[in-house]
C-alpha positions, 0 to 999 in steps of 0.5 A, spaced: 468 727 894 462 732 894 462 739 894 455 739 898 455 745 903 453 743 909 447 746 909 446 743 901 444 735 902 439 735 897 438 738 890 434 744 889 434 743 881 428 742 877 428 738 870 425 743 865 421 740 859 420 734 863 414 731 860 416 734 853 423 731 854 419 724 856 414 724 851 419 726 845 424 721 847 418 715 845 421 711 850 419 704 851 422 697 855 428 694 853 432 701 851 439 703 851 438 711 853 443 715 854 443 722 859 449 725 857 448 731 862 445 727 868 445 733 872 442 731 879 438 725 875 431 728 874 430 726 867 434 720 868 429 717 874 422 718 869 427 714 864 428 709 868 422 708 869 419 708 861 425 703 860 424 698 865 428 692 868 431 690 861 433 697 859 440 701 860 441 708 863 448 711 862 448 718 865 454 721 864 456 729 867 463 733 868 461 735 875 462 730 881 458 734 885 451 732 880 453 725 879 453 724 887 446 728 887 444 724 881 446 717 884 443 719 891 436 720 887 437 713 882 438 709 888 431 711 890 428 707 884 429 699 884 426 693 883 422 696 877 428 699 873 434 695 869 442 697 869 444 704 870 451 706 869 454 714 872 460 716 870 465 723 870 465 725 863 463 729 858 458 727 853 463 728 848 467 722 850 461 718 850 464 713 845 469 711 850 464 710 855 461 705 850 467 701 850 468 701 857 461 698 858 461 693 852 456 697 848 456 699 841 451 702 839 444 706 843 437 708 841 437 715 845 440 721 848 438 727 852 442 733 852 440 738 857 446 743 856 444 748 861 447 750 868 444 747 874 441 750 880 445 747 885 451 749 881 449 756 881 449 754 889 455 751 889 459 757 893 466 753 891 466 754 884 463 762 883 457 760 879 453 766 881 454 773 881 455 773 889 458 767 889 465 768 896 468 762 893 474 763 887 471 764 880 473 758 878 467 756 873 469 749 871 465 743 871 471 738 872 476 742 876 481 737 875 482 739 868 482 745 864 484 753 867 478 757 872 475 763 869 480 767 874 486 764 871 483 766 863 482 774 866 489 774 869 492 772 863 489 774 857 489 779 853 485 786 852 483 783 845 483 776 847 478 778 853 474 782 847 474 776 843 471 771 849 465 777 851 463 777 843 464 770 841 461 766 847 457 771 851 454 776 845 456 782 849 455 788 846 460 792 852 465 788 851 470 792 849 469 797 856 468 790 860 474 788 858 479 795 859 475 795 865 478 788 867 485 789 865 485 796 869 483 793 875 488 787 874 493 792 875 492 793 882 488 787 884 487 780 881 480 778 880 480 772 883 472 772 887 466 772 882 464 778 887 470 781 884 467 781 877 460 782 878 463 790 881 468 789 875 462 789 870 458 794 873 463 799 874 464 798 866 457 798 863 454 805 862 449 808 868 444 808 863 444 800 861 446 798 869 439 801 871 435 798 866 437 791 865 432 786 867 438 782 869 444 782 871 449 785 867 455 781 869 451 775 866 453 774 859 460 776 861 459 769 867 457 765 861 462 767 856 467 765 862 463 759 863 463 757 856 471 759 855 473 755 862 469 749 860 470 749 852 462 748 851 461 749 844 467 745 842 464 739 846 458 741 844 460 740 836 464 734 836 458 731 839 454 733 834 458 731 828 462 726 830 460 721 836 452 722 835 452 720 828 456 714 830 453 711 836 446 713 835 442 707 831 438 708 825 432 710 828 433 713 834 433 719 837 436 725 840 433 730 844 437 736 846 436 742 850 439 749 849 438 755 853 442 760 850 443 762 841 450 759 840 448 752 842 441 753 839 445 755 833 449 749 833 444 744 834 439 746 828 444 747 823 446 739 826 439 736 825 438 740 817 443 735 816 437 729 812 443 725 810 443 724 817 437 726 821 430 727 821 428 733 825 421 733 829 422 740 832 421 745 826 421 750 830 423 749 838 420 746 843 418 751 849 415 751 857 409 752 858 406 759 862 405 754 867 412 751 867 416 758 867 411 761 873 414 754 877 420 755 873 423 760 872 430 758 869 426 754 863 423 760 859 430 761 855 430 753 854 430 750 848 428 743 846 430 740 839 429 732 836 431 729 831 431 722 828 438 719 826 436 716 820 
């Protein structure tokens, strides 16, 4: 079942670094390509056109809403494309998906680790700071623990660790203390409740001088924790990808914060497995940043399996 609201029937997400991704993947007819974070299908639509009628595209996403968007977009690609399969699964489950499809290896893979504009606009899961929905933050609500539950059950020291490790939040102690104090009288169940708590905890000077919402890093940290995002990425980089990508195959990974980028950079440094094609990450042009401000922090790293 789709979670799309009545006034949100079409995707609003713009795929980042689209030209650069298609160029770096070096696509050709007949390839087996995985879009491990298919999202609304923006990248996949162009990948399909490049791999032609003999190619196979496998699109994975943990978020059912995004798969609905992707299906709608990919169905527009008809006679000029080959097979495509959409699966609700994490990219860390790629080996299982390939077994189901009776495939052993792939030629290319793309991971776009960013949060979609459509997810930010989904009021039911609390991704947006002013969202009226419950603070869930899970991509797949069938499993795991919602973020509000973490705020309710984690100790102050555990909250500090989450905010510091996953959000690199400099006011983690103050914010954790405010949350613990506030939850004694009223649970923090909504996104607006958490935003308010963060604003009350952050020093006034930092609050007024901030270029982005002071709750940004806290929301990021909770989302990463609720979805086990770094664990998923580490499993993919260390175990799954080296096994399923053919020698000579390419991996392209877009990250949006330093925690992810460090993991990707470190993995691609392993010369026994990878030949890195991007000693410095590829970033969005000024023109793209003007059209799509969300791409400002995007970093694309690409490597060839040796």
